[in-house]
C-alpha positions, -999 to +999 in steps of 0.1 A: +327+313+730+308+343+742+303+354+706+289+320+696+264+321+725+252+356+715+247+345+679+227+315+690+204+337+711+200+362+682+189+334+658+164+320+684+148+355+687+147+359+649+131+325+645+103+333+670+095+367+653+078+352+622+058+328+643+044+357+664+035+377+633+017+347+618-002+342+651-013+379+652-025+377+615-045+346+622-061+362+653-070+394+635-085+375+606-105+352+629-118+382+648-128+399+616-146+368+603-164+364+637-175+401+636-187+397+600-208+366+607-222+379+640-231+415+631-239+414+593-269+391+597-302+400+580-328+420+599-357+401+584-366+382+616-370+414+635-392+429+607-413+398+606-418+399+644-428+436+641-453+428+614-468+399+634-471+421+664-490+446+643-516+419+635-510+416+598-506+383+579-470+371+574-457+347+548-452+321+576-489+323+585-500+319+549-477+290+544-488+273+576-524+274+565-515+258+532-496+231+550-526+224+572-547+217+541-521+194+525-506+178+556-474+159+562-467+129+540-470+098+561-466+062+550-488+033+560-472-001+555-493-030+544-489-057+571-482-086+546-467-087+511-491-095+483-484-129+467-503-140+437-501-158+403-503-139+370-507-156+336-480-151+310-476-162+273-451-189+281-461-198+317-478-185+348-456-165+371-456-160+409-454-123+420-447-109+454-453-071+460-446-052+492-466-020+493-470+011+513-496+038+511-487+075+511-513+096+529-514+133+540-520+141+576-526+121+608-563+118+602-559+101+569-532+079+584-557+067+611-584+062+585-561+042+562-550+020+591-587+014+601-595+002+566-565-020+559-585-051+551-606-032+525-574-017+510-557-051+509-587-067+491-588-039+466-550-041+459-551-079+456-579-076+431-560-051+410-527-070+412-542-104+403-559-089+372-525-080+357-505-099+331-469-112+335-459-098+302-468-063+312-452-066+347-418-074+332-415-039+319-410-007+340-440+009+322-462-021+332-452-016+369-459+021+368-493+014+352-501-012+378-491+012+406-512+041+392-542+017+386-538+005+422-538+040+436-569+049+415-589+019+427-579+024+463-589+061+461-623+051+445-631+026+472-620+049+500-641+078+485-671+055+486-664+043+521-653+075+539-662+104+515-625+112+511-598+096+488-575+093+519-546+076+499-525+098+477-502+071+462-495+034+464-457+027+465-440-006+458-412-012+483-406-047+470-413-064+437-403-099+429-415-120+400-405-157+394 
């Protein structure tokens, strides 16, 4: 009996030894990985801060000035969808287009919002001059979108001295 109890204790000690070794290996590997990620980082931010402190231009300053000219893309939704009839070879069709305007910068966004009635009138004029046979194809839709952008830019250039709208985007297009 005493021999059996000793054998059981020996096997319990032997079964815990591999578990302890695996735990130590995992801890060492984790510590090594943490050290690598924390202390092997690039020193570029410190160099950029030193260059900025010296008063010379940095890449971030150059890029920031370029972004100020271009501006952030903002989208101005048209308040109502455009619904109009277009002639086709077989029959006239009813078209509904939901559109948004892509503008750059907050100033252009405010200008576009202020001139929504003028933009709506221009878009409706361009849309209603189209043909149902052309609008059935993808190429016809792309052409209509580009023509709409060109006309809106022309009208806004005359009104404000700036094209304001970069693109006209169709967010919904239904033809029956």
